[in-house]
C-alpha angles and dihedrals in degrees: 000000000000088000090056092049090050091048091050092049090048092050091048090049091052090050089049090052090051091048092051092049091051092048092051095046095050102024088248141358125293115230089255092052091047091051090048093050094045092047091048092051091049093049093047093051094042092049092046093050091044093054092046091049092048091049092048095048092045089053091050091048091051091049091051091048089050090051090054090051090049092050090052091048091048091054092048091049091047092053092045092051092046090051089050091053096043098041092157092054125091119240090257091051091050091050090047092050091050090049092051087058092049097258109126133153088241095059097036098042111003102053097042091044091052090048093049094043089053090051091047090051090049092050091049091049091049090050091049092049091048091048089052090050091050090050091050091050091048091049092048092051092046090051092049092049091048091051090048092050091049091049090050090051091048092051093049093058 
């Protein structure tokens, strides 16, 4: 994430250098140059935030998936240990004994898995919504730049 922040800062710095050069060469920015600079800044920031958000949500999703795996492993280990202790009991009797103590597959694996899967779905939905927003912003900027370029062409003739 620090790499992305550094990249974003570097891109903004480069755009600032370009902006300063344009200001010095013309005594200011034309409206086209100003739109270009503002659009560039917006895209750099939006893309930087988007990447950081994607990285963060992907990390959260992986942690939830790991928690599901750990819950499944815990249940398996619990059953194996219980079978080792109650060697004369059938599998069903071991499961029954665990259940009488409050240890069931439903509460060790099922409930946490449902909780984590809900969180994973929410994170994926958030990521999808954010990606859609980024696409809409990008499209809007592209349309504005295209209008500005067409206007500049119309004015030149």
